[in-house]
N, C-alpha and C positions, 0 to 999 in steps of 0.2 A: 436473570435480573438480580443485580447486586443489592444488598440491603445497606444502601449508602445514600446520604443526602446529596441531591444534585447541586445544591448551592454551595455548601461548605465542605462537602466530601467526608463528613464524619461518618464513621461506621461502627461496627460492633466492637466490644472489648472483651477480654478474657477475665474471668473471675473464678474464684475457688469456693466451692461450698464445703464446709467441714462437718464431718459426722461427729457423733458423741465420742468416738474413740480418736478423734482428731485426724482422720484420714482425709486427705485432700482429693477432691474430684473437680477437674477443670470443667467449667461450663461457659457458655457464651451469654453475654448480655447485649441484646439488640436494642437499637435506639427506636424511639417512637416516630415512625414515618407516616406521613399523611400524603395522599395524592391530591394536588391542587393545580388549578389552571393559573399559570402566571404568564402574562403577555400572550395569551391564546395557546400556549403549549402546556400539555399535561406533564407535570414534574412531580417527583417524590421529594418532599421537603420535611426535614425534622421539625419538631415542635419548637425547638430553641430558635430556629431561623424564622418560624412563623411569628413568634412573640416579638422578635426584634424588627420584623417587617411592619408589624402593627404599630410599634413604638415610633418608628422613623417616619411614618406617614403624616 
């Protein structure tokens, strides 16, 4: 199961957390996925797409 939006295809991004001595550690930032039924099918949708779906109705 990929951590990706089924509508827009947006996925996780890479980010760096910095320590006090400025050492970089790569980490993942995952998007906020919600499982919703759209047209009778269960899909994983990011909250950005949910907000625009509410706006366009």
